[in-house]
C-alpha positions as CSV (number, residue, x, y, z in Angstrom):
1,M,20.2,9.1,-7.3
2,E,20.9,5.5,-8.2
3,N,21.1,4.5,-4.6
4,Y,17.4,5.6,-4.3
5,N,16.4,2.8,-6.7
6,E,18.3,0.0,-5.1
7,C,19.2,-1.1,-1.6
8,Y,22.3,-3.2,-2.0
9,H,24.1,-0.8,0.4
10,C,21.3,-0.8,3.0
11,G,22.4,-3.9,5.0
12,G,25.7,-2.2,6.0
13,L,24.7,1.5,6.0
14,H,21.0,1.6,7.0
15,P,20.4,-0.9,9.8
16,E,17.4,1.1,11.0
17,L,15.8,0.8,7.6
18,C,16.5,-3.0,7.6
19,E,14.6,-3.3,10.8
20,I,11.6,-1.9,9.0
21,V,12.2,-3.8,5.7
22,P,14.1,-7.0,6.6
23,E,14.4,-8.0,2.9
24,F,16.9,-5.2,2.4
25,K,19.4,-7.3,4.4
26,Q,19.0,-10.1,1.7
27,A,20.8,-9.1,-1.5
28,G,19.5,-5.6,-1.2
29,G,15.9,-6.6,-1.7
30,S,16.6,-7.9,-5.2
31,N,14.0,-10.6,-4.6
32,L,11.2,-8.0,-4.1
33,T,8.6,-7.0,-6.6
34,W,9.3,-3.3,-6.4
35,D,6.3,-2.4,-8.5
36,D,4.0,-3.8,-5.8
37,G,5.6,-1.6,-3.1
38,I,8.1,-2.5,-0.5
39,P,6.6,-4.6,2.4
40,H,7.4,-3.6,5.9
41,R,8.1,-6.0,8.7
42,E,5.1,-8.0,9.8
43,G,2.8,-5.9,12.0
44,L,4.6,-2.6,11.2
45,H,3.5,0.5,9.3
46,V,6.0,3.0,8.1
47,Y,7.4,3.8,11.5
48,K,9.5,1.6,13.8
49,T,6.8,2.0,16.5
50,G,4.2,0.6,14.0
51,K,2.0,3.5,14.8
52,A,1.5,6.4,12.4
53,S,0.4,9.8,13.8
54,R,-2.0,10.3,10.9
55,A,-4.7,8.2,9.4
56,P,-3.9,6.4,6.1
57,F,-5.0,8.1,2.8
58,P,-8.6,7.1,2.0
59,G,-9.2,4.3,-0.4
60,L,-6.0,2.3,0.3
61,S,-6.1,-1.5,0.5
62,E,-4.8,-3.3,3.6
63,E,-1.8,-4.3,1.6
64,E,-1.1,-0.7,0.5
65,K,-1.2,0.4,4.1
66,V,1.9,-1.8,5.0
67,R,4.0,-1.0,1.9
68,H,5.7,2.0,0.5
69,K,6.7,3.0,-3.0
70,G,9.4,5.2,-4.4
71,E,9.9,6.8,-7.8
72,L,12.9,8.4,-9.3
73,C,12.1,11.1,-11.9
74,F,15.2,12.1,-13.8
75,P,17.1,14.2,-13.4
76,N,16.5,15.4,-9.9
77,L,13.2,14.3,-8.3
78,M,12.7,11.5,-5.8
79,I,9.2,10.7,-4.6
80,S,8.4,8.4,-1.6
81,L,4.8,7.3,-1.0
82,A,3.6,5.8,2.2
83,C,0.1,5.1,3.6
84,D,-0.2,8.5,5.4
85,H,2.3,10.8,3.6
86,V,4.2,11.6,0.4
87,S,7.7,13.0,0.5
88,A,9.3,14.8,-2.5
89,F,13.0,15.5,-2.7
90,L,14.4,17.9,-5.2
91,L,18.2,17.8,-5.7
92,W,20.0,20.8,-7.1
93,P,23.7,20.5,-7.7
94,L,25.6,23.6,-6.6
95,A,29.2,22.4,-6.9
96,P,31.1,19.1,-7.2
97,D,31.0,18.7,-3.4
98,R,27.7,20.4,-2.6
99,T,24.0,19.8,-3.4
100,R,20.9,21.6,-2.2
101,I,18.1,19.3,-1.3
102,V,14.6,20.6,-1.0
103,W,12.3,18.2,0.9
104,Q,8.5,18.6,0.8
105,F,6.2,16.6,3.0
106,F,2.6,16.1,2.0
107,V,-0.3,14.8,4.1
108,S,-4.0,14.5,3.7
109,S,-6.2,17.4,4.9
110,R,-8.9,15.0,6.0
């Protein structure tokens, strides 16, 4: 759960994510203002192609369309907000070596 709120490990373990968010290569993004959302590479939306398959949620500013936010709600909920979808991850410990993860994906019906 703690890894969700930092990205010190991203440079070595998530090179594909660092292509989208280059600041993660630099001290895990510690120089970012996380409350403003995480900026994507110039000219890129959420996806590596730069093109989302859905329209952004209504009412977002241009800056919000090129950033994403994440929230950790203890003890077991992670929420990721992007310009065109919201993902929710519920983690349910089953055993010391096993966790059930329920992933829900939300999009606008417009």
